[in-house]
C-alpha atoms as an extended CHARMM CRD file, in Angstrom:
* protein
*
       102  EXT
         1         1  MET       CA            -23.8370000000       13.8210000000      109.9860000000  PROA      1               0.0000000000
         2         2  ARG       CA            -25.5710000000       11.7010000000      112.6020000000  PROA      2               0.0000000000
         3         3  TRP       CA            -23.9000000000        9.4370000000      115.1070000000  PROA      3               0.0000000000
         4         4  THR       CA            -24.2560000000        6.0680000000      113.4350000000  PROA      4               0.0000000000
         5         5  GLN       CA            -21.7220000000        4.0880000000      115.4130000000  PROA      5               0.0000000000
         6         6  HSD       CA            -21.8740000000        3.0770000000      119.0310000000  PROA      6               0.0000000000
         7         7  LEU       CA            -18.9670000000        3.1290000000      121.4060000000  PROA      7               0.0000000000
         8         8  PHE       CA            -19.1940000000        1.2340000000      124.6620000000  PROA      8               0.0000000000
         9         9  LEU       CA            -16.7580000000        2.1700000000      127.3900000000  PROA      9               0.0000000000
        10        10  ARG       CA            -16.4700000000        0.8330000000      130.8990000000  PROA      10              0.0000000000
        11        11  PHE       CA            -14.7660000000        2.8090000000      133.6210000000  PROA      11              0.0000000000
        12        12  ASN       CA            -13.9360000000        1.8570000000      137.1710000000  PROA      12              0.0000000000
        13        13  ASP       CA            -13.7720000000        5.3890000000      138.5140000000  PROA      13              0.0000000000
        14        14  ASP       CA            -16.2020000000        8.2550000000      139.0560000000  PROA      14              0.0000000000
        15        15  TRP       CA            -14.3760000000       10.5000000000      136.5750000000  PROA      15              0.0000000000
        16        16  GLY       CA            -14.7300000000        8.1030000000      133.6490000000  PROA      16              0.0000000000
        17        17  ARG       CA            -18.3590000000        7.3370000000      134.4250000000  PROA      17              0.0000000000
        18        18  ALA       CA            -19.1770000000       11.0380000000      134.8140000000  PROA      18              0.0000000000
        19        19  ILE       CA            -17.5840000000       11.8680000000      131.4550000000  PROA      19              0.0000000000
        20        20  CYS       CA            -19.5250000000        9.0860000000      129.7320000000  PROA      20              0.0000000000
        21        21  TYR       CA            -22.7530000000       10.3560000000      131.2830000000  PROA      21              0.0000000000
        22        22  PHE       CA            -21.8630000000       13.9470000000      130.3090000000  PROA      22              0.0000000000
        23        23  ALA       CA            -21.1390000000       12.9430000000      126.6910000000  PROA      23              0.0000000000
        24        24  GLN       CA            -24.3870000000       10.9880000000      126.4810000000  PROA      24              0.0000000000
        25        25  ARG       CA            -26.4100000000       13.9590000000      127.7680000000  PROA      25              0.0000000000
        26        26  LEU       CA            -24.6720000000       16.2220000000      125.2390000000  PROA      26              0.0000000000
        27        27  ARG       CA            -25.4120000000       13.8490000000      122.3830000000  PROA      27              0.0000000000
        28        28  GLU       CA            -29.0780000000       13.7740000000      123.3850000000  PROA      28              0.0000000000
        29        29  SER       CA            -29.4420000000       17.5430000000      123.7840000000  PROA      29              0.0000000000
        30        30  LEU       CA            -27.1920000000       18.7850000000      120.9590000000  PROA      30              0.0000000000
        31        31  GLY       CA            -27.6490000000       16.0480000000      118.3640000000  PROA      31              0.0000000000
        32        32  ASP       CA            -25.7710000000       16.8600000000      115.1540000000  PROA      32              0.0000000000
        33        33  LEU       CA            -24.3190000000       20.0370000000      116.6620000000  PROA      33              0.0000000000
        34        34  LEU       CA            -21.9930000000       17.9110000000      118.8130000000  PROA      34              0.0000000000
        35        35  VAL       CA            -18.7620000000       16.9030000000      117.0800000000  PROA      35              0.0000000000
        36        36  SER       CA            -16.7970000000       15.3450000000      119.9350000000  PROA      36              0.0000000000
        37        37  VAL       CA            -16.0790000000       15.2800000000      123.6550000000  PROA      37              0.0000000000
        38        38  VAL       CA            -12.4500000000       14.8880000000      124.7430000000  PROA      38              0.0000000000
        39        39  ALA       CA            -11.4290000000       14.4280000000      128.3670000000  PROA      39              0.0000000000
        40        40  GLY       CA             -8.1420000000       13.8260000000      130.0780000000  PROA      40              0.0000000000
        41        41  PRO       CA             -7.4600000000       10.6120000000      131.9850000000  PROA      41              0.0000000000
        42        42  ARG       CA             -8.0270000000       12.3270000000      135.3290000000  PROA      42              0.0000000000
        43        43  GLU       CA            -10.1660000000       15.1470000000      136.6390000000  PROA      43              0.0000000000
        44        44  ASP       CA             -7.0960000000       17.1610000000      137.6320000000  PROA      44              0.0000000000
        45        45  PHE       CA             -5.6240000000       17.0170000000      134.1010000000  PROA      45              0.0000000000
        46        46  MET       CA             -6.3330000000       20.6400000000      133.1420000000  PROA      46              0.0000000000
        47        47  PHE       CA             -5.7580000000       22.8840000000      130.1290000000  PROA      47              0.0000000000
        48        48  HSD       CA             -6.4640000000       26.5840000000      130.6940000000  PROA      48              0.0000000000
        49        49  GLY       CA             -8.6500000000       25.6730000000      133.6690000000  PROA      49              0.0000000000
        50        50  CYS       CA            -10.6820000000       23.0880000000      131.7510000000  PROA      50              0.0000000000
        51        51  ASN       CA            -10.6180000000       19.3120000000      131.9400000000  PROA      51              0.0000000000
        52        52  VAL       CA            -12.9570000000       18.5350000000      129.0240000000  PROA      52              0.0000000000
        53        53  VAL       CA            -13.0440000000       19.8930000000      125.4650000000  PROA      53              0.0000000000
        54        54  VAL       CA            -16.5010000000       19.9530000000      123.8540000000  PROA      54              0.0000000000
        55        55  VAL       CA            -16.3120000000       20.4430000000      120.0860000000  PROA      55              0.0000000000
        56        56  VAL       CA            -19.4740000000       21.7960000000      118.4530000000  PROA      56              0.0000000000
        57        57  ARG       CA            -20.5060000000       22.8470000000      114.9520000000  PROA      57              0.0000000000
        58        58  GLU       CA            -22.0360000000       26.1060000000      116.2110000000  PROA      58              0.0000000000
        59        59  ASP       CA            -21.1490000000       28.0510000000      119.3450000000  PROA      59              0.0000000000
        60        60  THR       CA            -24.3660000000       29.7600000000      120.4120000000  PROA      60              0.0000000000
        61        61  VAL       CA            -25.8930000000       30.7820000000      123.7220000000  PROA      61              0.0000000000
        62        62  ASP       CA            -28.3010000000       27.8350000000      123.4740000000  PROA      62              0.0000000000
        63        63  VAL       CA            -25.4520000000       25.3750000000      122.8740000000  PROA      63              0.0000000000
        64        64  ARG       CA            -23.5410000000       26.7800000000      125.8610000000  PROA      64              0.0000000000
        65        65  ARG       CA            -26.6470000000       26.5230000000      128.0520000000  PROA      65              0.0000000000
        66        66  LYS       CA            -27.0970000000       22.8700000000      127.0960000000  PROA      66              0.0000000000
        67        67  VAL       CA            -23.4410000000       22.1120000000      127.8500000000  PROA      67              0.0000000000
        68        68  VAL       CA            -23.7750000000       23.6780000000      131.3120000000  PROA      68              0.0000000000
        69        69  GLU       CA            -26.9930000000       21.7280000000      131.9520000000  PROA      69              0.0000000000
        70        70  ALA       CA            -25.2990000000       18.4590000000      130.9520000000  PROA      70              0.0000000000
        71        71  GLU       CA            -22.3370000000       19.3290000000      133.1860000000  PROA      71              0.0000000000
        72        72  ARG       CA            -24.6060000000       19.8700000000      136.1880000000  PROA      72              0.0000000000
        73        73  GLU       CA            -26.5750000000       16.6910000000      135.5050000000  PROA      73              0.0000000000
        74        74  ALA       CA            -23.3930000000       14.6050000000      135.2930000000  PROA      74              0.0000000000
        75        75  GLU       CA            -21.9380000000       16.0850000000      138.4690000000  PROA      75              0.0000000000
        76        76  LYS       CA            -25.2150000000       15.5880000000      140.3440000000  PROA      76              0.0000000000
        77        77  GLN       CA            -25.6000000000       12.0320000000      139.0080000000  PROA      77              0.0000000000
        78        78  HSD       CA            -22.2080000000       11.2190000000      140.5220000000  PROA      78              0.0000000000
        79        79  GLY       CA            -22.9090000000       12.7550000000      143.9200000000  PROA      79              0.0000000000
        80        80  TRP       CA            -20.9950000000       15.9710000000      143.2450000000  PROA      80              0.0000000000
        81        81  LYS       CA            -17.7550000000       13.9380000000      143.6050000000  PROA      81              0.0000000000
        82        82  VAL       CA            -16.3750000000       15.1540000000      140.2650000000  PROA      82              0.0000000000
        83        83  GLY       CA            -15.9840000000       18.5810000000      138.7430000000  PROA      83              0.0000000000
        84        84  ILE       CA            -16.4290000000       18.8760000000      134.9950000000  PROA      84              0.0000000000
        85        85  ALA       CA            -14.9450000000       22.0950000000      133.6150000000  PROA      85              0.0000000000
        86        86  PRO       CA            -15.7140000000       22.1650000000      129.8740000000  PROA      86              0.0000000000
        87        87  MET       CA            -14.0800000000       24.2820000000      127.2040000000  PROA      87              0.0000000000
        88        88  ILE       CA            -16.4540000000       24.7540000000      124.2780000000  PROA      88              0.0000000000
        89        89  VAL       CA            -14.7820000000       25.1560000000      120.8820000000  PROA      89              0.0000000000
        90        90  ARG       CA            -16.0370000000       25.3050000000      117.3260000000  PROA      90              0.0000000000
        91        91  GLU       CA            -15.1800000000       22.5730000000      114.8610000000  PROA      91              0.0000000000
        92        92  GLU       CA            -12.7980000000       24.9300000000      113.0100000000  PROA      92              0.0000000000
        93        93  GLU       CA            -10.7660000000       25.3910000000      116.2210000000  PROA      93              0.0000000000
        94        94  GLU       CA            -10.6810000000       21.7140000000      117.1320000000  PROA      94              0.0000000000
        95        95  SER       CA             -7.1780000000       20.8360000000      115.9390000000  PROA      95              0.0000000000
        96        96  PHE       CA             -5.5390000000       23.7150000000      117.8300000000  PROA      96              0.0000000000
        97        97  TYR       CA             -7.2100000000       22.9190000000      121.1400000000  PROA      97              0.0000000000
        98        98  LEU       CA             -6.9300000000       19.1640000000      120.9150000000  PROA      98              0.0000000000
        99        99  GLU       CA             -3.2270000000       19.3830000000      120.0630000000  PROA      99              0.0000000000
       100       100  ALA       CA             -2.6780000000       21.6000000000      123.0880000000  PROA      100             0.0000000000
       101       101  PHE       CA             -4.8080000000       19.2570000000      125.2510000000  PROA      101             0.0000000000
       102       102  ARG       CA             -2.6050000000       16.2210000000      124.4780000000  PROA      102             0.0000000000
C-alpha cells in the first residue's frame, strides 16, 4: 500500500517541525515499509525512554539503520535542539505500543 494521501501540518515549535522532517525522511527512505510515525506533543513525553513510535512492516537491520539516519538528519536540520528517541515496532505490535503511548 502506497501513501496516496497528503497531510499538511504546520508547527510553531522545533519539536513539531523536527518530527515532520523525520517522518518525511522515513517515508522517502522506507517507502511501503513505513506504516506510521507517532510522536507525543512534546519532546519530553517519553514511553520506555522513547518519544516517537515508528511502525514498520518489517524490522530488519537495514530498516533500523534508515531510521537512525533519518533521526540524525532531523536533529541536525534543527540545530541539534531536539532529541528524537525512536522506538521501532512491527505492524503486528502496533496496537500494544500505541495504546501504551497514549
